[in-house]
Chimera marker file (.cmm) of the C-alpha trace (Angstrom):
<marker_set name="trace">
<marker id="1" x="-2.564" y="7.469" z="18.177" r="1" g="1" b="0" radius="0.5"/>
<marker id="2" x="-4.001" y="9.781" z="15.596" r="1" g="1" b="0" radius="0.5"/>
<marker id="3" x="-5.578" y="13.281" z="15.890" r="1" g="1" b="0" radius="0.5"/>
<marker id="4" x="-9.841" y="13.269" z="15.313" r="1" g="1" b="0" radius="0.5"/>
<marker id="5" x="-11.890" y="14.939" z="12.952" r="1" g="1" b="0" radius="0.5"/>
<marker id="6" x="-15.784" y="15.623" z="13.221" r="1" g="1" b="0" radius="0.5"/>
<marker id="7" x="-16.300" y="12.399" z="11.625" r="1" g="1" b="0" radius="0.5"/>
<marker id="8" x="-17.908" y="11.366" z="15.273" r="1" g="1" b="0" radius="0.5"/>
<marker id="9" x="-19.462" y="14.709" z="15.835" r="1" g="1" b="0" radius="0.5"/>
<marker id="10" x="-22.936" y="13.096" z="14.608" r="1" g="1" b="0" radius="0.5"/>
<marker id="11" x="-22.560" y="10.148" z="16.271" r="1" g="1" b="0" radius="0.5"/>
<marker id="12" x="-25.205" y="10.355" z="19.590" r="1" g="1" b="0" radius="0.5"/>
<marker id="13" x="-23.831" y="9.276" z="23.043" r="1" g="1" b="0" radius="0.5"/>
<marker id="14" x="-25.202" y="7.119" z="25.225" r="1" g="1" b="0" radius="0.5"/>
<marker id="15" x="-23.493" y="6.363" z="28.499" r="1" g="1" b="0" radius="0.5"/>
<marker id="16" x="-21.684" y="2.679" z="28.746" r="1" g="1" b="0" radius="0.5"/>
<marker id="17" x="-20.437" y="0.720" z="31.645" r="1" g="1" b="0" radius="0.5"/>
<marker id="18" x="-17.185" y="-1.953" z="31.617" r="1" g="1" b="0" radius="0.5"/>
<marker id="19" x="-18.078" y="-5.523" z="31.588" r="1" g="1" b="0" radius="0.5"/>
<marker id="20" x="-21.883" y="-4.969" z="30.489" r="1" g="1" b="0" radius="0.5"/>
<marker id="21" x="-22.864" y="-6.291" z="26.516" r="1" g="1" b="0" radius="0.5"/>
<marker id="22" x="-23.729" y="-2.843" z="24.806" r="1" g="1" b="0" radius="0.5"/>
<marker id="23" x="-25.711" y="-2.405" z="21.195" r="1" g="1" b="0" radius="0.5"/>
<marker id="24" x="-22.964" y="-0.561" z="19.049" r="1" g="1" b="0" radius="0.5"/>
<marker id="25" x="-24.010" y="1.371" z="15.697" r="1" g="1" b="0" radius="0.5"/>
<marker id="26" x="-22.238" y="3.606" z="13.534" r="1" g="1" b="0" radius="0.5"/>
<marker id="27" x="-25.125" y="6.132" z="15.112" r="1" g="1" b="0" radius="0.5"/>
<marker id="28" x="-24.465" y="5.605" z="18.873" r="1" g="1" b="0" radius="0.5"/>
<marker id="29" x="-21.155" y="6.379" z="20.162" r="1" g="1" b="0" radius="0.5"/>
<marker id="30" x="-20.739" y="4.595" z="23.198" r="1" g="1" b="0" radius="0.5"/>
<marker id="31" x="-19.069" y="6.777" z="26.534" r="1" g="1" b="0" radius="0.5"/>
<marker id="32" x="-16.881" y="4.580" z="28.824" r="1" g="1" b="0" radius="0.5"/>
<marker id="33" x="-15.006" y="6.510" z="31.539" r="1" g="1" b="0" radius="0.5"/>
<marker id="34" x="-12.334" y="6.947" z="30.116" r="1" g="1" b="0" radius="0.5"/>
<marker id="35" x="-13.171" y="7.268" z="26.400" r="1" g="1" b="0" radius="0.5"/>
<marker id="36" x="-15.802" y="7.129" z="24.010" r="1" g="1" b="0" radius="0.5"/>
<marker id="37" x="-16.054" y="3.810" z="21.775" r="1" g="1" b="0" radius="0.5"/>
<marker id="38" x="-16.991" y="4.734" z="17.951" r="1" g="1" b="0" radius="0.5"/>
<marker id="39" x="-18.407" y="1.566" z="15.758" r="1" g="1" b="0" radius="0.5"/>
<marker id="40" x="-16.054" y="2.836" z="12.578" r="1" g="1" b="0" radius="0.5"/>
<marker id="41" x="-17.238" y="-0.408" z="10.287" r="1" g="1" b="0" radius="0.5"/>
<marker id="42" x="-16.773" y="-3.796" z="9.398" r="1" g="1" b="0" radius="0.5"/>
<marker id="43" x="-14.492" y="-5.417" z="6.521" r="1" g="1" b="0" radius="0.5"/>
<marker id="44" x="-14.777" y="-9.245" z="5.289" r="1" g="1" b="0" radius="0.5"/>
<marker id="45" x="-12.236" y="-11.450" z="6.359" r="1" g="1" b="0" radius="0.5"/>
<marker id="46" x="-9.675" y="-12.646" z="3.659" r="1" g="1" b="0" radius="0.5"/>
<marker id="47" x="-9.952" y="-15.731" z="1.743" r="1" g="1" b="0" radius="0.5"/>
<marker id="48" x="-8.134" y="-18.681" z="3.569" r="1" g="1" b="0" radius="0.5"/>
<marker id="49" x="-4.569" y="-19.854" z="1.359" r="1" g="1" b="0" radius="0.5"/>
<marker id="50" x="-5.627" y="-21.818" z="-1.460" r="1" g="1" b="0" radius="0.5"/>
<marker id="51" x="-9.330" y="-21.300" z="-1.123" r="1" g="1" b="0" radius="0.5"/>
<marker id="52" x="-11.569" y="-19.020" z="-3.587" r="1" g="1" b="0" radius="0.5"/>
<marker id="53" x="-14.494" y="-19.776" z="-1.774" r="1" g="1" b="0" radius="0.5"/>
<marker id="54" x="-13.800" y="-19.536" z="2.024" r="1" g="1" b="0" radius="0.5"/>
<marker id="55" x="-13.272" y="-16.686" z="4.077" r="1" g="1" b="0" radius="0.5"/>
<marker id="56" x="-11.683" y="-15.668" z="7.347" r="1" g="1" b="0" radius="0.5"/>
<marker id="57" x="-13.899" y="-13.621" z="9.930" r="1" g="1" b="0" radius="0.5"/>
<marker id="58" x="-15.051" y="-10.372" z="9.378" r="1" g="1" b="0" radius="0.5"/>
<marker id="59" x="-12.835" y="-7.550" z="10.935" r="1" g="1" b="0" radius="0.5"/>
<marker id="60" x="-14.931" y="-5.279" z="12.958" r="1" g="1" b="0" radius="0.5"/>
<marker id="61" x="-13.220" y="-1.714" z="13.213" r="1" g="1" b="0" radius="0.5"/>
<marker id="62" x="-13.783" y="0.881" z="16.151" r="1" g="1" b="0" radius="0.5"/>
<marker id="63" x="-12.395" y="3.997" z="17.173" r="1" g="1" b="0" radius="0.5"/>
<marker id="64" x="-11.318" y="4.856" z="21.059" r="1" g="1" b="0" radius="0.5"/>
<marker id="65" x="-11.504" y="9.141" z="21.672" r="1" g="1" b="0" radius="0.5"/>
<marker id="66" x="-10.763" y="11.411" z="23.988" r="1" g="1" b="0" radius="0.5"/>
<marker id="67" x="-10.285" y="15.006" z="23.441" r="1" g="1" b="0" radius="0.5"/>
<marker id="68" x="-8.955" y="15.036" z="20.335" r="1" g="1" b="0" radius="0.5"/>
<marker id="69" x="-6.859" y="11.928" z="20.238" r="1" g="1" b="0" radius="0.5"/>
<marker id="70" x="-7.982" y="8.673" z="18.690" r="1" g="1" b="0" radius="0.5"/>
<marker id="71" x="-6.785" y="5.127" z="18.193" r="1" g="1" b="0" radius="0.5"/>
<marker id="72" x="-8.204" y="2.402" z="16.459" r="1" g="1" b="0" radius="0.5"/>
<marker id="73" x="-9.321" y="-0.218" z="18.219" r="1" g="1" b="0" radius="0.5"/>
<marker id="74" x="-10.235" y="-3.938" z="16.052" r="1" g="1" b="0" radius="0.5"/>
<marker id="75" x="-11.374" y="-7.593" z="16.768" r="1" g="1" b="0" radius="0.5"/>
<marker id="76" x="-12.221" y="-10.171" z="14.655" r="1" g="1" b="0" radius="0.5"/>
<marker id="77" x="-12.613" y="-14.039" z="14.800" r="1" g="1" b="0" radius="0.5"/>
<marker id="78" x="-10.385" y="-14.600" z="12.665" r="1" g="1" b="0" radius="0.5"/>
<marker id="79" x="-9.472" y="-18.364" z="11.642" r="1" g="1" b="0" radius="0.5"/>
<marker id="80" x="-12.740" y="-19.298" z="13.643" r="1" g="1" b="0" radius="0.5"/>
<marker id="81" x="-10.858" y="-18.342" z="17.540" r="1" g="1" b="0" radius="0.5"/>
<marker id="82" x="-13.496" y="-16.475" z="19.292" r="1" g="1" b="0" radius="0.5"/>
<marker id="83" x="-10.785" y="-14.551" z="21.490" r="1" g="1" b="0" radius="0.5"/>
<marker id="84" x="-10.439" y="-10.613" z="23.094" r="1" g="1" b="0" radius="0.5"/>
<marker id="85" x="-9.006" y="-7.992" z="21.440" r="1" g="1" b="0" radius="0.5"/>
<marker id="86" x="-6.784" y="-6.490" z="23.812" r="1" g="1" b="0" radius="0.5"/>
<marker id="87" x="-5.421" y="-2.763" z="23.880" r="1" g="1" b="0" radius="0.5"/>
<marker id="88" x="-3.749" y="0.164" z="25.498" r="1" g="1" b="0" radius="0.5"/>
<marker id="89" x="-5.350" y="3.177" z="25.777" r="1" g="1" b="0" radius="0.5"/>
<marker id="90" x="-4.005" y="6.363" z="27.573" r="1" g="1" b="0" radius="0.5"/>
<marker id="91" x="-1.414" y="3.658" z="29.306" r="1" g="1" b="0" radius="0.5"/>
<marker id="92" x="-4.614" y="1.430" z="30.470" r="1" g="1" b="0" radius="0.5"/>
<marker id="93" x="-4.899" y="-1.919" z="29.197" r="1" g="1" b="0" radius="0.5"/>
<marker id="94" x="-8.666" y="-2.825" z="28.327" r="1" g="1" b="0" radius="0.5"/>
<marker id="95" x="-9.849" y="-5.905" z="26.372" r="1" g="1" b="0" radius="0.5"/>
<marker id="96" x="-12.667" y="-5.807" z="23.835" r="1" g="1" b="0" radius="0.5"/>
<marker id="97" x="-15.143" y="-8.739" z="23.327" r="1" g="1" b="0" radius="0.5"/>
<marker id="98" x="-17.594" y="-9.390" z="20.438" r="1" g="1" b="0" radius="0.5"/>
<marker id="99" x="-19.503" y="-12.812" z="19.843" r="1" g="1" b="0" radius="0.5"/>
<marker id="100" x="-18.631" y="-14.278" z="23.444" r="1" g="1" b="0" radius="0.5"/>
<marker id="101" x="-16.989" y="-13.780" z="26.797" r="1" g="1" b="0" radius="0.5"/>
<marker id="102" x="-14.434" y="-15.717" z="28.769" r="1" g="1" b="0" radius="0.5"/>
<marker id="103" x="-14.936" y="-13.337" z="31.907" r="1" g="1" b="0" radius="0.5"/>
<marker id="104" x="-18.940" y="-13.620" z="32.117" r="1" g="1" b="0" radius="0.5"/>
<marker id="105" x="-20.680" y="-17.284" z="33.772" r="1" g="1" b="0" radius="0.5"/>
<marker id="106" x="-22.922" y="-17.268" z="31.113" r="1" g="1" b="0" radius="0.5"/>
<marker id="107" x="-22.241" y="-19.022" z="27.771" r="1" g="1" b="0" radius="0.5"/>
<marker id="108" x="-23.482" y="-18.679" z="24.583" r="1" g="1" b="0" radius="0.5"/>
<marker id="109" x="-23.221" y="-16.436" z="21.417" r="1" g="1" b="0" radius="0.5"/>
<marker id="110" x="-24.291" y="-13.264" z="21.133" r="1" g="1" b="0" radius="0.5"/>
<marker id="111" x="-25.658" y="-11.405" z="17.908" r="1" g="1" b="0" radius="0.5"/>
<marker id="112" x="-22.952" y="-9.375" z="16.124" r="1" g="1" b="0" radius="0.5"/>
<marker id="113" x="-23.975" y="-5.827" z="17.162" r="1" g="1" b="0" radius="0.5"/>
<marker id="114" x="-23.004" y="-6.162" z="20.794" r="1" g="1" b="0" radius="0.5"/>
<marker id="115" x="-19.909" y="-5.644" z="22.358" r="1" g="1" b="0" radius="0.5"/>
<marker id="116" x="-18.349" y="-5.743" z="25.982" r="1" g="1" b="0" radius="0.5"/>
<marker id="117" x="-15.433" y="-3.737" z="27.053" r="1" g="1" b="0" radius="0.5"/>
<marker id="118" x="-13.306" y="-4.671" z="30.113" r="1" g="1" b="0" radius="0.5"/>
<marker id="119" x="-10.610" y="-2.976" z="32.047" r="1" g="1" b="0" radius="0.5"/>
<marker id="120" x="-8.043" y="-5.539" z="32.053" r="1" g="1" b="0" radius="0.5"/>
<marker id="121" x="-7.430" y="-6.272" z="35.624" r="1" g="1" b="0" radius="0.5"/>
<marker id="122" x="-11.099" y="-6.866" z="36.098" r="1" g="1" b="0" radius="0.5"/>
<marker id="123" x="-11.381" y="-9.316" z="33.120" r="1" g="1" b="0" radius="0.5"/>
<marker id="124" x="-8.391" y="-11.428" z="34.238" r="1" g="1" b="0" radius="0.5"/>
<marker id="125" x="-9.768" y="-11.830" z="37.572" r="1" g="1" b="0" radius="0.5"/>
<marker id="126" x="-13.302" y="-12.913" z="36.255" r="1" g="1" b="0" radius="0.5"/>
<marker id="127" x="-11.918" y="-14.972" z="33.680" r="1" g="1" b="0" radius="0.5"/>
<marker id="128" x="-9.512" y="-17.133" z="36.422" r="1" g="1" b="0" radius="0.5"/>
<marker id="129" x="-12.630" y="-17.062" z="38.490" r="1" g="1" b="0" radius="0.5"/>
<marker id="130" x="-14.578" y="-18.899" z="35.704" r="1" g="1" b="0" radius="0.5"/>
<marker id="131" x="-11.734" y="-21.276" z="34.991" r="1" g="1" b="0" radius="0.5"/>
<marker id="132" x="-11.771" y="-22.155" z="38.222" r="1" g="1" b="0" radius="0.5"/>
<marker id="133" x="-15.153" y="-22.666" z="38.745" r="1" g="1" b="0" radius="0.5"/>
<marker id="134" x="-15.035" y="-24.706" z="35.836" r="1" g="1" b="0" radius="0.5"/>
<marker id="135" x="-12.153" y="-26.777" z="36.979" r="1" g="1" b="0" radius="0.5"/>
<marker id="136" x="-13.679" y="-27.847" z="39.920" r="1" g="1" b="0" radius="0.5"/>
<marker id="137" x="-16.917" y="-28.480" z="38.417" r="1" g="1" b="0" radius="0.5"/>
<marker id="138" x="-15.194" y="-31.184" z="36.069" r="1" g="1" b="0" radius="0.5"/>
<marker id="139" x="-12.571" y="-32.128" z="38.609" r="1" g="1" b="0" radius="0.5"/>
<marker id="140" x="-9.299" y="-30.572" z="37.010" r="1" g="1" b="0" radius="0.5"/>
<marker id="141" x="-6.503" y="-29.281" z="38.402" r="1" g="1" b="0" radius="0.5"/>
<link id1="1" id2="2" r="1" g="1" b="0" radius="0.2"/>
<link id1="2" id2="3" r="1" g="1" b="0" radius="0.2"/>
<link id1="3" id2="4" r="1" g="1" b="0" radius="0.2"/>
<link id1="4" id2="5" r="1" g="1" b="0" radius="0.2"/>
<link id1="5" id2="6" r="1" g="1" b="0" radius="0.2"/>
<link id1="6" id2="7" r="1" g="1" b="0" radius="0.2"/>
<link id1="7" id2="8" r="1" g="1" b="0" radius="0.2"/>
<link id1="8" id2="9" r="1" g="1" b="0" radius="0.2"/>
<link id1="9" id2="10" r="1" g="1" b="0" radius="0.2"/>
<link id1="10" id2="11" r="1" g="1" b="0" radius="0.2"/>
<link id1="11" id2="12" r="1" g="1" b="0" radius="0.2"/>
<link id1="12" id2="13" r="1" g="1" b="0" radius="0.2"/>
<link id1="13" id2="14" r="1" g="1" b="0" radius="0.2"/>
<link id1="14" id2="15" r="1" g="1" b="0" radius="0.2"/>
<link id1="15" id2="16" r="1" g="1" b="0" radius="0.2"/>
<link id1="16" id2="17" r="1" g="1" b="0" radius="0.2"/>
<link id1="17" id2="18" r="1" g="1" b="0" radius="0.2"/>
<link id1="18" id2="19" r="1" g="1" b="0" radius="0.2"/>
<link id1="19" id2="20" r="1" g="1" b="0" radius="0.2"/>
<link id1="20" id2="21" r="1" g="1" b="0" radius="0.2"/>
<link id1="21" id2="22" r="1" g="1" b="0" radius="0.2"/>
<link id1="22" id2="23" r="1" g="1" b="0" radius="0.2"/>
<link id1="23" id2="24" r="1" g="1" b="0" radius="0.2"/>
<link id1="24" id2="25" r="1" g="1" b="0" radius="0.2"/>
<link id1="25" id2="26" r="1" g="1" b="0" radius="0.2"/>
<link id1="26" id2="27" r="1" g="1" b="0" radius="0.2"/>
<link id1="27" id2="28" r="1" g="1" b="0" radius="0.2"/>
<link id1="28" id2="29" r="1" g="1" b="0" radius="0.2"/>
<link id1="29" id2="30" r="1" g="1" b="0" radius="0.2"/>
<link id1="30" id2="31" r="1" g="1" b="0" radius="0.2"/>
<link id1="31" id2="32" r="1" g="1" b="0" radius="0.2"/>
<link id1="32" id2="33" r="1" g="1" b="0" radius="0.2"/>
<link id1="33" id2="34" r="1" g="1" b="0" radius="0.2"/>
<link id1="34" id2="35" r="1" g="1" b="0" radius="0.2"/>
<link id1="35" id2="36" r="1" g="1" b="0" radius="0.2"/>
<link id1="36" id2="37" r="1" g="1" b="0" radius="0.2"/>
<link id1="37" id2="38" r="1" g="1" b="0" radius="0.2"/>
<link id1="38" id2="39" r="1" g="1" b="0" radius="0.2"/>
<link id1="39" id2="40" r="1" g="1" b="0" radius="0.2"/>
<link id1="40" id2="41" r="1" g="1" b="0" radius="0.2"/>
<link id1="41" id2="42" r="1" g="1" b="0" radius="0.2"/>
<link id1="42" id2="43" r="1" g="1" b="0" radius="0.2"/>
<link id1="43" id2="44" r="1" g="1" b="0" radius="0.2"/>
<link id1="44" id2="45" r="1" g="1" b="0" radius="0.2"/>
<link id1="45" id2="46" r="1" g="1" b="0" radius="0.2"/>
<link id1="46" id2="47" r="1" g="1" b="0" radius="0.2"/>
<link id1="47" id2="48" r="1" g="1" b="0" radius="0.2"/>
<link id1="48" id2="49" r="1" g="1" b="0" radius="0.2"/>
<link id1="49" id2="50" r="1" g="1" b="0" radius="0.2"/>
<link id1="50" id2="51" r="1" g="1" b="0" radius="0.2"/>
<link id1="51" id2="52" r="1" g="1" b="0" radius="0.2"/>
<link id1="52" id2="53" r="1" g="1" b="0" radius="0.2"/>
<link id1="53" id2="54" r="1" g="1" b="0" radius="0.2"/>
<link id1="54" id2="55" r="1" g="1" b="0" radius="0.2"/>
<link id1="55" id2="56" r="1" g="1" b="0" radius="0.2"/>
<link id1="56" id2="57" r="1" g="1" b="0" radius="0.2"/>
<link id1="57" id2="58" r="1" g="1" b="0" radius="0.2"/>
<link id1="58" id2="59" r="1" g="1" b="0" radius="0.2"/>
<link id1="59" id2="60" r="1" g="1" b="0" radius="0.2"/>
<link id1="60" id2="61" r="1" g="1" b="0" radius="0.2"/>
<link id1="61" id2="62" r="1" g="1" b="0" radius="0.2"/>
<link id1="62" id2="63" r="1" g="1" b="0" radius="0.2"/>
<link id1="63" id2="64" r="1" g="1" b="0" radius="0.2"/>
<link id1="64" id2="65" r="1" g="1" b="0" radius="0.2"/>
<link id1="65" id2="66" r="1" g="1" b="0" radius="0.2"/>
<link id1="66" id2="67" r="1" g="1" b="0" radius="0.2"/>
<link id1="67" id2="68" r="1" g="1" b="0" radius="0.2"/>
<link id1="68" id2="69" r="1" g="1" b="0" radius="0.2"/>
<link id1="69" id2="70" r="1" g="1" b="0" radius="0.2"/>
<link id1="70" id2="71" r="1" g="1" b="0" radius="0.2"/>
<link id1="71" id2="72" r="1" g="1" b="0" radius="0.2"/>
<link id1="72" id2="73" r="1" g="1" b="0" radius="0.2"/>
<link id1="73" id2="74" r="1" g="1" b="0" radius="0.2"/>
<link id1="74" id2="75" r="1" g="1" b="0" radius="0.2"/>
<link id1="75" id2="76" r="1" g="1" b="0" radius="0.2"/>
<link id1="76" id2="77" r="1" g="1" b="0" radius="0.2"/>
<link id1="77" id2="78" r="1" g="1" b="0" radius="0.2"/>
<link id1="78" id2="79" r="1" g="1" b="0" radius="0.2"/>
<link id1="79" id2="80" r="1" g="1" b="0" radius="0.2"/>
<link id1="80" id2="81" r="1" g="1" b="0" radius="0.2"/>
<link id1="81" id2="82" r="1" g="1" b="0" radius="0.2"/>
<link id1="82" id2="83" r="1" g="1" b="0" radius="0.2"/>
<link id1="83" id2="84" r="1" g="1" b="0" radius="0.2"/>
<link id1="84" id2="85" r="1" g="1" b="0" radius="0.2"/>
<link id1="85" id2="86" r="1" g="1" b="0" radius="0.2"/>
<link id1="86" id2="87" r="1" g="1" b="0" radius="0.2"/>
<link id1="87" id2="88" r="1" g="1" b="0" radius="0.2"/>
<link id1="88" id2="89" r="1" g="1" b="0" radius="0.2"/>
<link id1="89" id2="90" r="1" g="1" b="0" radius="0.2"/>
<link id1="90" id2="91" r="1" g="1" b="0" radius="0.2"/>
<link id1="91" id2="92" r="1" g="1" b="0" radius="0.2"/>
<link id1="92" id2="93" r="1" g="1" b="0" radius="0.2"/>
<link id1="93" id2="94" r="1" g="1" b="0" radius="0.2"/>
<link id1="94" id2="95" r="1" g="1" b="0" radius="0.2"/>
<link id1="95" id2="96" r="1" g="1" b="0" radius="0.2"/>
<link id1="96" id2="97" r="1" g="1" b="0" radius="0.2"/>
<link id1="97" id2="98" r="1" g="1" b="0" radius="0.2"/>
<link id1="98" id2="99" r="1" g="1" b="0" radius="0.2"/>
<link id1="99" id2="100" r="1" g="1" b="0" radius="0.2"/>
<link id1="100" id2="101" r="1" g="1" b="0" radius="0.2"/>
<link id1="101" id2="102" r="1" g="1" b="0" radius="0.2"/>
<link id1="102" id2="103" r="1" g="1" b="0" radius="0.2"/>
<link id1="103" id2="104" r="1" g="1" b="0" radius="0.2"/>
<link id1="104" id2="105" r="1" g="1" b="0" radius="0.2"/>
<link id1="105" id2="106" r="1" g="1" b="0" radius="0.2"/>
<link id1="106" id2="107" r="1" g="1" b="0" radius="0.2"/>
<link id1="107" id2="108" r="1" g="1" b="0" radius="0.2"/>
<link id1="108" id2="109" r="1" g="1" b="0" radius="0.2"/>
<link id1="109" id2="110" r="1" g="1" b="0" radius="0.2"/>
<link id1="110" id2="111" r="1" g="1" b="0" radius="0.2"/>
<link id1="111" id2="112" r="1" g="1" b="0" radius="0.2"/>
<link id1="112" id2="113" r="1" g="1" b="0" radius="0.2"/>
<link id1="113" id2="114" r="1" g="1" b="0" radius="0.2"/>
<link id1="114" id2="115" r="1" g="1" b="0" radius="0.2"/>
<link id1="115" id2="116" r="1" g="1" b="0" radius="0.2"/>
<link id1="116" id2="117" r="1" g="1" b="0" radius="0.2"/>
<link id1="117" id2="118" r="1" g="1" b="0" radius="0.2"/>
<link id1="118" id2="119" r="1" g="1" b="0" radius="0.2"/>
<link id1="119" id2="120" r="1" g="1" b="0" radius="0.2"/>
<link id1="120" id2="121" r="1" g="1" b="0" radius="0.2"/>
<link id1="121" id2="122" r="1" g="1" b="0" radius="0.2"/>
<link id1="122" id2="123" r="1" g="1" b="0" radius="0.2"/>
<link id1="123" id2="124" r="1" g="1" b="0" radius="0.2"/>
<link id1="124" id2="125" r="1" g="1" b="0" radius="0.2"/>
<link id1="125" id2="126" r="1" g="1" b="0" radius="0.2"/>
<link id1="126" id2="127" r="1" g="1" b="0" radius="0.2"/>
<link id1="127" id2="128" r="1" g="1" b="0" radius="0.2"/>
<link id1="128" id2="129" r="1" g="1" b="0" radius="0.2"/>
<link id1="129" id2="130" r="1" g="1" b="0" radius="0.2"/>
<link id1="130" id2="131" r="1" g="1" b="0" radius="0.2"/>
<link id1="131" id2="132" r="1" g="1" b="0" radius="0.2"/>
<link id1="132" id2="133" r="1" g="1" b="0" radius="0.2"/>
<link id1="133" id2="134" r="1" g="1" b="0" radius="0.2"/>
<link id1="134" id2="135" r="1" g="1" b="0" radius="0.2"/>
<link id1="135" id2="136" r="1" g="1" b="0" radius="0.2"/>
<link id1="136" id2="137" r="1" g="1" b="0" radius="0.2"/>
<link id1="137" id2="138" r="1" g="1" b="0" radius="0.2"/>
<link id1="138" id2="139" r="1" g="1" b="0" radius="0.2"/>
<link id1="139" id2="140" r="1" g="1" b="0" radius="0.2"/>
<link id1="140" id2="141" r="1" g="1" b="0" radius="0.2"/>
</marker_set>
């Protein structure tokens, strides 16, 4: 964890809920019950090995802030696997998802400017329930 300065002081805070897609920007701080999430920026992905034309997915950087403590959090599609980013803040486990959610029933991609944050236990419960529903639908065990 890193000490914060006044870098985020000018962002407007907006109340945010766990398990709900929230729109983010550099000017909006998403205020969750346990911390505030600030968007820091995005950087283009590195080139794939042996390639000068194809890049990996961009890396999106956020900062989780509570009181005077800040912790970086990032998400990237990397090589195209749109997976959640797991992190621990103040001893609690969280999941950050972008572009798609494994825990929500509705499928499909979401615009780049939205993020969904979960408490890890709730995310796991919902994801497992979705897997079970899918398996029943397709007759898998």
